VOPAGU-2260 file (C-alpha; in pm, 1 decimal, decimal comma):
REM VOPAGU-2260
SITE   aa  ch    i         X         Y         Z
SITE  UNK   A    0    1069,2    6875,7    4543,0
SITE  UNK   A    1    1187,4    7224,0    4679,6
SITE  UNK   A    2    1424,7    7403,5    4452,4
SITE  UNK   A    3    1419,5    7772,1    4592,8
SITE  UNK   A    4    1800,9    7788,1    4596,6
SITE  UNK   A    5    1834,3    7679,9    4227,3
SITE  UNK   A    6    1569,9    7940,6    4117,7
SITE  UNK   A    7    1760,9    8211,2    4311,0
SITE  UNK   A    8    2102,0    8088,1    4173,5
SITE  UNK   A    9    1968,2    8096,3    3812,4
SITE  UNK   A   10    1827,7    8455,1    3851,5
SITE  UNK   A   11    2187,8    8556,0    3968,4
SITE  UNK   A   12    2353,3    8360,1    3679,8
SITE  UNK   A   13    2122,4    8549,9    3435,7
SITE  UNK   A   14    2290,4    8879,3    3552,1
SITE  UNK   A   15    2637,9    8771,7    3443,9
SITE  UNK   A   16    2597,4    8504,9    3163,8
SITE  UNK   A   17    2372,7    8501,5    2848,1
SITE  UNK   A   18    2079,4    8294,1    2954,6
SITE  UNK   A   19    2235,3    8221,3    3279,3
SITE  UNK   A   20    2425,7    7924,1    3151,1
SITE  UNK   A   21    2736,0    7826,4    2951,1
SITE  UNK   A   22    2551,7    7578,5    2710,6
SITE  UNK   A   23    2219,4    7638,0    2590,5
SITE  UNK   A   24    2016,2    7310,5    2669,6
SITE  UNK   A   25    2125,5    7351,2    3037,8
SITE  UNK   A   26    1866,2    7640,8    3062,1
SITE  UNK   A   27    1584,8    7389,1    3061,7
SITE  UNK   A   28    1403,9    7592,2    2795,2
SITE  UNK   A   29    1319,4    7266,4    2621,4
SITE  UNK   A   30    1089,4    7162,6    2927,7
SITE  UNK   A   31     969,8    7510,0    3032,6
SITE  UNK   A   32    1129,6    7487,1    3376,6
SITE  UNK   A   33    1414,2    7661,0    3552,9
SITE  UNK   A   34    1733,7    7460,2    3569,5
SITE  UNK   A   35    1872,8    7277,8    3852,2
SITE  UNK   A   36    2205,6    7383,0    4001,8
SITE  UNK   A   37    2414,3    7089,0    4079,5
SITE  UNK   A   38    2626,8    7076,1    4406,1
SITE  UNK   A   39    2783,4    6737,4    4361,3
SITE  UNK   A   40    2741,5    6371,7    4225,9
SITE  UNK   A   41    2855,9    6026,5    4327,0
SITE  UNK   A   42    2799,6    5691,9    4140,0
SITE  UNK   A   43    2472,1    5711,1    3967,8
SITE  UNK   A   44    2336,6    6004,2    4160,6
SITE  UNK   A   45    2359,9    6383,0    4138,0
SITE  UNK   A   46    2264,7    6635,0    4411,3
SITE  UNK   A   47    2128,2    6978,3    4369,6
SITE  UNK   A   48    2201,3    7282,3    4587,9
SITE  UNK   A   49    1865,7    7251,0    4755,6
SITE  UNK   A   50    1961,7    6904,5    4888,5
SITE  UNK   A   51    1753,3    6705,6    4633,7
SITE  UNK   A   52    1888,4    6374,6    4512,1
SITE  UNK   A   53    1827,4    6225,8    4172,3
SITE  UNK   A   54    1915,4    5918,0    3963,8
SITE  UNK   A   55    2110,2    6069,0    3686,1
SITE  UNK   A   56    2065,4    5963,9    3322,7
SITE  UNK   A   57    2244,2    6270,8    3204,7
SITE  UNK   A   58    2585,4    6164,3    3307,8
SITE  UNK   A   59    2732,3    6501,2    3206,6
SITE  UNK   A   60    2586,4    6439,3    2861,2
SITE  UNK   A   61    2754,4    6103,5    2818,0
SITE  UNK   A   62    3103,7    6097,9    2963,0
SITE  UNK   A   63    3033,9    5935,7    3307,4
SITE  UNK   A   64    3034,2    5576,5    3186,9
SITE  UNK   A   65    3183,2    5460,0    3501,7
SITE  UNK   A   66    2941,0    5662,7    3722,4
SITE  UNK   A   67    3046,4    5999,6    3901,0
SITE  UNK   A   68    3355,6    6055,4    4101,0
SITE  UNK   A   69    3493,6    5698,0    4028,8
SITE  UNK   A   70    3769,2    5637,2    4288,1
SITE  UNK   A   71    4037,7    5541,1    4027,1
SITE  UNK   A   72    3964,3    5845,3    3818,2
SITE  UNK   A   73    3953,8    6079,1    4109,2
SITE  UNK   A   74    4282,8    5937,8    4233,2
SITE  UNK   A   75    4446,4    5969,9    3891,2
SITE  UNK   A   76    4348,8    6337,4    3845,0
SITE  UNK   A   77    4465,1    6412,0    4215,3
SITE  UNK   A   78    4813,1    6248,3    4130,6
SITE  UNK   A   79    4848,1    6434,9    3802,4
SITE  UNK   A   80    4748,9    6767,3    3973,1
SITE  UNK   A   81    5030,5    6745,5    4216,7
SITE  UNK   A   82    5283,1    6730,1    3928,8
SITE  UNK   A   83    5129,6    7028,7    3750,1
SITE  UNK   A   84    4798,0    7132,6    3582,5
SITE  UNK   A   85    4933,0    7229,6    3223,8
SITE  UNK   A   86    5274,5    7245,4    3052,9
SITE  UNK   A   87    5210,3    7319,0    2689,3
SITE  UNK   A   88    5456,3    7052,7    2612,5
SITE  UNK   A   89    5460,7    6694,1    2530,9
SITE  UNK   A   90    5404,2    6429,7    2802,1
SITE  UNK   A   91    5431,5    6049,9    2820,1
SITE  UNK   A   92    5060,2    6033,2    2914,3
SITE  UNK   A   93    4964,0    6169,5    2568,7
SITE  UNK   A   94    5136,1    5899,3    2385,7
SITE  UNK   A   95    4992,5    5636,8    2616,6
SITE  UNK   A   96    4644,3    5766,8    2555,3
SITE  UNK   A   97    4704,0    5783,1    2177,9
SITE  UNK   A   98    4811,3    5433,3    2170,7
SITE  UNK   A   99    4513,0    5309,4    2375,7
SITE  UNK   A  100    4274,1    5478,6    2119,0
SITE  UNK   A  101    4457,2    5348,7    1810,4
SITE  UNK   A  102    4435,6    4990,2    1954,5
SITE  UNK   A  103    4059,5    5049,7    2011,2
SITE  UNK   A  104    3972,6    5196,5    1665,7
SITE  UNK   A  105    4125,2    4992,2    1392,6
SITE  UNK   A  106    4054,2    5273,9    1135,1
SITE  UNK   A  107    4284,6    5504,0    1319,9
SITE  UNK   A  108    4661,2    5500,7    1248,1
SITE  UNK   A  109    4744,6    5835,9    1392,3
SITE  UNK   A  110    4542,2    6097,3    1594,0
SITE  UNK   A  111    4555,6    6443,8    1742,2
SITE  UNK   A  112    4429,6    6525,7    2091,8
SITE  UNK   A  113    4211,0    6843,8    2132,6
SITE  UNK   A  114    3983,8    6978,7    2391,2
SITE  UNK   A  115    3639,1    6952,8    2251,9
SITE  UNK   A  116    3407,6    6755,2    2007,9
SITE  UNK   A  117    3354,8    7090,5    1809,6
SITE  UNK   A  118    3721,4    7130,9    1763,2
SITE  UNK   A  119    3759,9    6770,5    1662,5
SITE  UNK   A  120    3491,4    6787,8    1387,3
SITE  UNK   A  121    3632,0    7128,2    1269,9
SITE  UNK   A  122    3977,6    6969,8    1226,4
SITE  UNK   A  123    3830,8    6655,3    1038,8
SITE  UNK   A  124    3651,3    6886,6     789,1
SITE  UNK   A  125    3963,6    7080,1     733,1
SITE  UNK   A  126    4168,6    6764,7     667,3
SITE  UNK   A  127    3898,5    6622,9     437,9
SITE  UNK   A  128    3892,3    6943,0     236,7
SITE  UNK   A  129    4278,0    6952,2     214,7
SITE  UNK   A  130    4313,5    6563,4     121,0
SITE  UNK   A  131    4058,5    6579,6    -147,6
SITE  UNK   A  132    4091,4    6929,5    -287,6
SITE  UNK   A  133    3715,9    6982,7    -249,6
SITE  UNK   A  134    3505,8    7219,5     -58,9
SITE  UNK   A  135    3151,6    7066,8     -17,1
SITE  UNK   A  136    3041,7    6871,0     301,9
SITE  UNK   A  137    2737,8    6659,6     338,7
SITE  UNK   A  138    2575,2    6622,8     673,2
SITE  UNK   A  139    2241,3    6459,6     801,1
SITE  UNK   A  140    1945,8    6652,7     924,7
SITE  UNK   A  141    1914,8    6626,4    1302,7
SITE  UNK   A  142    2278,0    6534,5    1358,8
SITE  UNK   A  143    2477,2    6774,7    1566,3
SITE  UNK   A  144    2849,5    6809,1    1518,1
SITE  UNK   A  145    2929,1    7125,6    1741,2
SITE  UNK   A  146    2896,4    7488,1    1671,5
SITE  UNK   A  147    3157,9    7548,4    1391,2
SITE  UNK   A  148    3022,0    7765,2    1102,9
SITE  UNK   A  149    3022,9    7496,6     854,4
SITE  UNK   A  150    2786,0    7282,1    1054,7
SITE  UNK   A  151    2537,1    7523,8    1190,0
SITE  UNK   A  152    2305,6    7481,2     889,9
SITE  UNK   A  153    1966,1    7343,9     816,7
SITE  UNK   A  154    1817,3    7214,0     484,9
SITE  UNK   A  155    1770,0    7472,6     211,4
SITE  UNK   A  156    1451,7    7475,0       7,1
SITE  UNK   A  157    1450,9    7110,0      10,9
SITE  UNK   A  158    1651,7    6825,1     160,2
SITE  UNK   A  159    1963,6    6742,8     -38,7
SITE  UNK   A  160    2004,3    7109,9    -130,6
SITE  UNK   A  161    2279,3    7335,5      -5,6
SITE  UNK   A  162    2221,9    7445,0     348,7
SITE  UNK   A  163    2127,5    7772,7     497,9
SITE  UNK   A  164    2261,3    7925,7     807,1
SITE  UNK   A  165    2091,0    7804,9    1145,2
SITE  UNK   A  166    2248,2    8067,5    1350,5
SITE  UNK   A  167    2317,7    8454,4    1326,0
SITE  UNK   A  168    2675,4    8510,8    1254,9
SITE  UNK   A  169    2727,3    8233,8    1006,7
SITE  UNK   A  170    2776,4    8369,4     657,7
SITE  UNK   A  171    2533,8    8220,4     400,3
SITE  UNK   A  172    2830,0    8165,5     163,4
SITE  UNK   A  173    2997,1    7931,0     407,5
SITE  UNK   A  174    2654,1    7755,7     508,1
SITE  UNK   A  175    2611,2    7695,8     132,7
SITE  UNK   A  176    2923,4    7470,7     128,6
SITE  UNK   A  177    2720,5    7218,5     343,2
SITE  UNK   A  178    2450,4    6992,6     191,2
SITE  UNK   A  179    2190,5    6844,9     435,2
SITE  UNK   A  180    2031,7    6507,7     365,0
SITE  UNK   A  181    1795,7    6280,4     581,5
SITE  UNK   A  182    1957,3    6026,3     813,9
SITE  UNK   A  183    1903,9    5669,1     712,6
SITE  UNK   A  184    1838,3    5768,5     342,3
SITE  UNK   A  185    2103,8    5633,9      95,7
SITE  UNK   A  186    1904,5    5728,0    -203,2
SITE  UNK   A  187    1904,9    6090,7    -131,2
SITE  UNK   A  188    2276,1    6098,3     -65,4
SITE  UNK   A  189    2334,3    5915,1    -408,7
SITE  UNK   A  190    2148,7    6180,4    -569,6
SITE  UNK   A  191    2379,4    6444,5    -426,9
SITE  UNK   A  192    2679,5    6260,7    -555,3
SITE  UNK   A  193    2520,3    6247,5    -899,0
SITE  UNK   A  194    2413,9    6603,6    -901,4
SITE  UNK   A  195    2758,2    6733,8    -786,2
SITE  UNK   A  196    3015,0    6503,4    -909,9
SITE  UNK   A  197    3364,1    6590,9    -784,2
SITE  UNK   A  198    3253,9    6825,5    -532,8
SITE  UNK   A  199    3204,9    6652,9    -222,0
SITE  UNK   A  200    3504,7    6628,2      12,8
SITE  UNK   A  201    3329,9    6423,4     286,5
SITE  UNK   A  202    3017,8    6286,4     427,7
SITE  UNK   A  203    2993,1    6360,4     804,4
SITE  UNK   A  204    2754,1    6150,9    1009,5
SITE  UNK   A  205    2690,0    6025,6    1377,5
SITE  UNK   A  206    2706,9    5647,0    1300,9
SITE  UNK   A  207    2446,5    5619,5    1590,3
SITE  UNK   A  208    2259,8    5947,5    1578,0
SITE  UNK   A  209    2222,7    6069,8    1945,9
SITE  UNK   A  210    2174,9    6454,0    1917,7
SITE  UNK   A  211    1809,7    6427,6    1787,2
SITE  UNK   A  212    1754,6    6166,0    2041,7
SITE  UNK   A  213    1886,7    5815,3    1973,7
SITE  UNK   A  214    1819,2    5698,1    1604,6
SITE  UNK   A  215    2000,7    5387,0    1515,6
SITE  UNK   A  216    2141,3    5320,7    1160,5
SITE  UNK   A  217    1914,9    5097,9     968,1
SITE  UNK   A  218    2071,2    4773,4     828,7
SITE  UNK   A  219    2300,6    4851,2     540,4
SITE  UNK   A  220    2306,3    5207,7     597,5
SITE  UNK   A  221    2666,1    5267,3     735,2
SITE  UNK   A  222    2778,6    5008,0     460,6
SITE  UNK   A  223    2607,9    5232,1     190,7
SITE  UNK   A  224    2778,3    5536,8     322,3
SITE  UNK   A  225    3109,2    5366,0     302,3
SITE  UNK   A  226    3035,8    5239,3     -59,9
SITE  UNK   A  227    2919,8    5575,9    -178,9
SITE  UNK   A  228    3214,0    5757,6     -40,4
SITE  UNK   A  229    3447,9    5516,8    -199,2
SITE  UNK   A  230    3287,1    5528,0    -525,1
SITE  UNK   A  231    3287,5    5907,9    -548,2
SITE  UNK   A  232    3636,1    5967,9    -398,8
SITE  UNK   A  233    3494,0    6149,1     -71,5
SITE  UNK   A  234    3605,1    6069,5     282,3
SITE  UNK   A  235    3365,9    5920,6     542,3
SITE  UNK   A  236    3395,0    6105,0     875,6
SITE  UNK   A  237    3232,2    5923,7    1177,0
SITE  UNK   A  238    3132,3    6173,8    1462,8
SITE  UNK   A  239    3171,4    5916,0    1736,0
SITE  UNK   A  240    3180,1    6185,9    2026,4
SITE  UNK   A  241    2876,8    6000,7    2188,4
SITE  UNK   A  242    2910,5    5648,7    2048,3
SITE  UNK   A  243    3294,3    5615,2    2097,4
SITE  UNK   A  244    3361,3    5386,2    2398,7
SITE  UNK   A  245    2990,1    5403,9    2464,9
SITE  UNK   A  246    2810,7    5151,6    2225,7
SITE  UNK   A  247    3116,0    4929,3    2215,6
SITE  UNK   A  248    3478,0    4984,5    2332,8
SITE  UNK   A  249    3570,2    5052,3    1970,8
SITE  UNK   A  250    3250,2    5262,6    1920,1
SITE  UNK   A  251    3003,5    5216,3    1630,8
SITE  UNK   A  252    3278,8    5099,3    1405,2
SITE  UNK   A  253    3332,8    4792,4    1611,5
SITE  UNK   A  254    2960,2    4741,0    1675,9
SITE  UNK   A  255    2866,8    4763,3    1301,5
SITE  UNK   A  256    3204,2    4668,0    1134,9
SITE  UNK   A  257    3217,2    4977,3     912,0
SITE  UNK   A  258    3535,7    5170,6     924,0
SITE  UNK   A  259    3572,9    5562,2     878,0
SITE  UNK   A  260    3852,7    5756,0     711,9
SITE  UNK   A  261    3845,3    6010,0    1004,0
SITE  UNK   A  262    3683,6    5960,2    1340,8
SITE  UNK   A  263    3606,2    6235,1    1602,7
SITE  UNK   A  264    3599,6    6126,3    1963,7
SITE  UNK   A  265    3498,7    6310,9    2285,7
SITE  UNK   A  266    3291,4    6253,2    2607,3
SITE  UNK   A  267    3411,4    5931,5    2749,7
SITE  UNK   A  268    3745,6    5957,5    2588,2
SITE  UNK   A  269    3818,9    6243,0    2829,2
SITE  UNK   A  270    3704,0    6052,4    3149,9
SITE  UNK   A  271    3498,7    6359,8    3231,6
SITE  UNK   A  272    3736,7    6627,8    3162,6
SITE  UNK   A  273    3761,3    6834,9    2836,1
SITE  UNK   A  274    3951,0    6623,4    2589,9
SITE  UNK   A  275    3874,9    6515,9    2228,4
SITE  UNK   A  276    4026,3    6334,1    1930,8
SITE  UNK   A  277    4047,1    6361,8    1551,7
SITE  UNK   A  278    4205,8    6059,5    1420,2
SITE  UNK   A  279    4225,3    5850,1    1092,7
SITE  UNK   A  280    4458,7    5709,7     823,2
SITE  UNK   A  281    4819,9    5817,0     859,7
SITE  UNK   A  282    4829,0    5975,3     507,7
SITE  UNK   A  283    4541,3    6208,4     599,3
SITE  UNK   A  284    4658,8    6295,8     950,6
SITE  UNK   A  285    5018,8    6366,6     836,7
SITE  UNK   A  286    4866,0    6666,1     662,3
SITE  UNK   A  287    4851,5    6831,7     990,9
SITE  UNK   A  288    5109,4    7083,9    1099,8
SITE  UNK   A  289    5404,6    7046,3    1176,9
SITE  UNK   A  290    5438,4    6760,6     909,2
SITE  UNK   A  291    5185,6    6921,6     676,4
SITE  UNK   A  292    5012,0    7250,9     578,3
SITE  UNK   A  293    4694,8    7198,8     742,9
SITE  UNK   A  294    4711,9    7424,1    1075,5
SITE  UNK   A  295    4578,2    7332,3    1404,6
SITE  UNK   A  296    4680,8    7412,3    1746,0
SITE  UNK   A  297    4571,9    7426,0    2105,4
SITE  UNK   A  298    4733,7    7543,3    2436,9
SITE  UNK   A  299    4537,9    7286,6    2648,2
SITE  UNK   A  300    4548,1    6996,6    2397,8
SITE  UNK   A  301    4658,9    6685,1    2571,5
SITE  UNK   A  302    4625,4    6866,7    2915,4
SITE  UNK   A  303    4779,4    6634,6    3187,6
SITE  UNK   A  304    4472,7    6619,4    3401,8
SITE  UNK   A  305    4244,5    6523,0    3105,7
SITE  UNK   A  306    4492,9    6255,6    2983,8
SITE  UNK   A  307    4518,8    6111,3    3336,9
SITE  UNK   A  308    4139,7    6082,7    3365,6
SITE  UNK   A  309    4111,1    5942,2    3011,3
SITE  UNK   A  310    4381,2    5685,7    3038,4
SITE  UNK   A  311    4240,2    5563,1    3383,1
SITE  UNK   A  312    3882,0    5554,2    3240,8
SITE  UNK   A  313    3990,6    5347,6    2941,3
SITE  UNK   A  314    4208,1    5124,1    3146,6
SITE  UNK   A  315    3906,4    5065,5    3384,5
SITE  UNK   A  316    3688,8    4974,0    3090,8
SITE  UNK   A  317    3924,1    4710,7    2990,6
SITE  UNK   A  318    4005,5    4580,1    3331,1
SITE  UNK   A  319    3886,3    4283,2    3534,8
SITE  UNK   A  320    3798,9    4029,6    3248,4
SITE  UNK   A  321    3799,0    4280,4    2956,0
SITE  UNK   A  322    3571,3    4508,9    2783,9
SITE  UNK   A  323    3328,6    4226,3    2708,7
SITE  UNK   A  324    3217,6    4189,6    3071,7
SITE  UNK   A  325    3189,0    4562,3    3100,7
SITE  UNK   A  326    2977,3    4619,6    2790,4
SITE  UNK   A  327    2750,1    4315,8    2869,1
SITE  UNK   A  328    2685,9    4477,6    3191,6
SITE  UNK   A  329    2586,7    4796,5    3041,8
SITE  UNK   A  330    2381,4    4624,1    2783,5
SITE  UNK   A  331    2186,9    4421,4    3036,0
SITE  UNK   A  332    2116,8    4721,0    3268,7
SITE  UNK   A  333    1990,8    4937,4    2976,6
SITE  UNK   A  334    1781,9    4654,2    2854,6
SITE  UNK   A  335    1624,1    4617,4    3184,6
SITE  UNK   A  336    1547,7    4993,3    3182,3
SITE  UNK   A  337    1400,7    4979,1    2834,0
SITE  UNK   A  338    1169,7    4687,8    2925,7
SITE  UNK   A  339    1059,5    4852,1    3228,4
SITE  UNK   A  340     965,7    5173,7    3065,9
SITE  UNK   A  341     805,5    4993,3    2780,8
SITE  UNK   A  342     579,4    4800,7    3029,7
SITE  UNK   A  343     491,7    5105,8    3236,3
SITE  UNK   A  344     388,5    5298,2    2929,7
SITE  UNK   A  345     174,0    5011,8    2800,1
SITE  UNK   A  346       9,8    4970,4    3139,7
SITE  UNK   A  347     -81,5    5343,5    3124,1
SITE  UNK   A  348    -187,9    5337,7    2758,3
SITE  UNK   A  349      69,0    5579,7    2659,1
SITE  UNK   A  350     220,1    5521,6    2301,6
SITE  UNK   A  351     593,3    5551,7    2317,9
SITE  UNK   A  352     883,2    5421,8    2096,0
SITE  UNK   A  353    1215,2    5343,4    2263,6
SITE  UNK   A  354    1528,7    5354,2    2041,1
SITE  UNK   A  355    1824,4    5210,0    2219,5
SITE  UNK   A  356    2172,4    5114,9    2123,5
SITE  UNK   A  357    2377,1    4955,9    2397,4
SITE  UNK   A  358    2366,5    5196,2    2694,6
SITE  UNK   A  359    2221,8    5491,6    2534,2
SITE  UNK   A  360    1848,7    5521,8    2459,5
SITE  UNK   A  361    1560,2    5765,2    2394,6
SITE  UNK   A  362    1181,2    5758,7    2489,0
SITE  UNK   A  363     982,4    5919,1    2223,0
SITE  UNK   A  364     622,3    5997,8    2263,9
SITE  UNK   A  365     521,7    5852,2    1934,7
SITE  UNK   A  366     320,8    5538,1    1833,3
SITE  UNK   A  367     536,1    5457,3    1524,7
SITE  UNK   A  368     908,7    5396,2    1442,9
SITE  UNK   A  369    1138,4    5696,9    1470,9
SITE  UNK   A  370    1408,7    5674,6    1207,5
SITE  UNK   A  371    1510,1    6025,3    1122,1
SITE  UNK   A  372    1476,5    6387,9    1218,7
SITE  UNK   A  373    1147,8    6440,1    1048,3
SITE  UNK   A  374    1001,5    6145,5    1256,7
SITE  UNK   A  375    1165,5    6299,6    1575,7
SITE  UNK   A  376    1003,0    6637,2    1508,3
SITE  UNK   A  377     656,8    6465,9    1471,0
SITE  UNK   A  378     661,4    6334,2    1823,2
SITE  UNK   A  379     455,8    6459,3    2105,5
SITE  UNK   A  380     710,4    6701,8    2271,9
SITE  UNK   A  381     435,0    6846,1    2511,9
SITE  UNK   A  382     389,8    6502,7    2648,7
SITE  UNK   A  383     762,5    6460,4    2700,9
SITE  UNK   A  384     776,7    6809,0    2890,1
SITE  UNK   A  385     496,9    6682,9    3121,9
SITE  UNK   A  386     677,9    6353,4    3166,3
SITE  UNK   A  387    1022,5    6517,2    3243,9
SITE  UNK   A  388     855,2    6739,5    3519,0
SITE  UNK   A  389     691,2    6433,5    3678,2
SITE  UNK   A  390    1001,5    6224,7    3662,9
SITE  UNK   A  391    1209,3    6516,1    3811,8
SITE  UNK   A  392     950,5    6515,2    4101,9
SITE  UNK   A  393    1003,0    6150,2    4138,8
SITE  UNK   A  394    1373,8    6185,2    4168,5
SITE  UNK   A  395    1485,6    6089,7    3830,8
SITE  UNK   A  396    1704,4    6341,7    3629,2
SITE  UNK   A  397    1665,1    6307,8    3252,0
SITE  UNK   A  398    1804,4    6536,0    2976,2
SITE  UNK   A  399    1594,0    6841,3    2963,7
SITE  UNK   A  400    1495,1    6809,0    2607,8
SITE  UNK   A  401    1287,7    6571,2    2397,8
SITE  UNK   A  402    1580,5    6557,3    2145,0
SITE  UNK   A  403    1840,2    6415,4    2379,7
SITE  UNK   A  404    1956,6    6084,8    2494,4
SITE  UNK   A  405    1952,2    5896,7    2828,6
SITE  UNK   A  406    2284,9    5748,9    2935,6
SITE  UNK   A  407    2324,3    5431,1    3152,8
SITE  UNK   A  408    2650,3    5390,4    3346,4
SITE  UNK   A  409    2821,4    5115,9    3520,0
SITE  UNK   A  410    2721,1    5265,5    3844,5
SITE  UNK   A  411    2340,9    5219,8    3788,8
SITE  UNK   A  412    2210,1    4932,1    3999,4
SITE  UNK   A  413    1914,4    4710,7    3980,0
SITE  UNK   A  414    1750,8    4915,3    4252,1
SITE  UNK   A  415    1813,8    5240,7    4047,4
SITE  UNK   A  416    1637,5    5080,8    3750,2
SITE  UNK   A  417    1341,4    4964,5    3960,6
SITE  UNK   A  418    1303,2    5306,2    4123,5
SITE  UNK   A  419    1316,3    5477,7    3770,5
SITE  UNK   A  420    1046,0    5233,5    3626,6
SITE  UNK   A  421     822,9    5297,5    3929,8
SITE  UNK   A  422     874,2    5677,9    3877,2
SITE  UNK   A  423     797,9    5640,2    3522,9
SITE  UNK   A  424     479,7    5428,9    3602,3
SITE  UNK   A  425     360,4    5708,5    3805,8
SITE  UNK   A  426     461,2    5984,6    3552,3
SITE  UNK   A  427     282,8    5811,5    3259,4
SITE  UNK   A  428     -43,6    5810,7    3436,8
SITE  UNK   A  429    -269,9    6095,3    3336,8
SITE  UNK   A  430     -40,1    6210,3    3046,8
């Protein structure tokens, strides 16, 4: 693989942008390499500026469930562009999209369109605090919910203690309003409610953790979160920015049958363009201005290009036999990839653990189950770095971090899976 142009482009980018990128993980620091600069993409493939072609399992970090440059989505964006790129005023497409999402997520009665997942979660927290009259938030170690101040926290002196700032610029007083507990640990969460009765406004969680790699909820975990929140007067916020429309058309709430009070969506819901959602029960959502006194606004919220892409993507996921057929195909393709990677690692004598929920998965270099962030951090990251580099040489583009997910799309073919497994077989050898 020749990447001279990417190396030169990165050096130039570093002159003008911090770290040469506009989002940290893109810098490839997690794999000790220089980043690829992408020139284009189509279907299951991406192409860098050096002319190299890769089977893509990043998928723009999740949104490209239909594959890149899907003809219907491109046509919808082009049609919308001809009418104007931004109005800062209501459009019919916004209402159409809102109605589609409300139909898909039974826990949502009303919603607000926004531009990013960070913005959606920030809005959900503000609503939860206003609705309950409480200030404290509980989040799970390893779950990422965007870069707002309340959520850039790590566990304090011990898990289930008030958090401490994980970034410069975050006031410790604000970080202290967030409690961090382990994912998949109901007992620890129960202790928080006992120790701080009447203080917790909301429990915030990725129902399928996917920002520390994929970590599924254990049986009864989501039901337990729902019960503890109900018993203690707290709201349950599901961050389905990744799992929404990915693990099922109605997200993790459909797959596991557990409703949230507030839901945050992004990624797929924007069809590859910047769009996000905060939605939930009407009595909570109606606290937002202009009806209520919880303020939130955005010039580009409900942007006409984004709503065109979003409506077309969701319509496509439901078309031609309904979402059952679509998600069965995603499940089958992802299962074939999981099985192939498992066999290839076993043949090479490399211990791995694959966590998969629907069309998202992670390959951890570990010989035991991975069920929380402590388990993730105990995996062999050095082995992943070597594996990543070899897979890239073999024409397979994985997320450049041991703590991220692989995304399978409807564009991935049987040949793609076979080529990926063969590249993995070669990559596992000698690890």
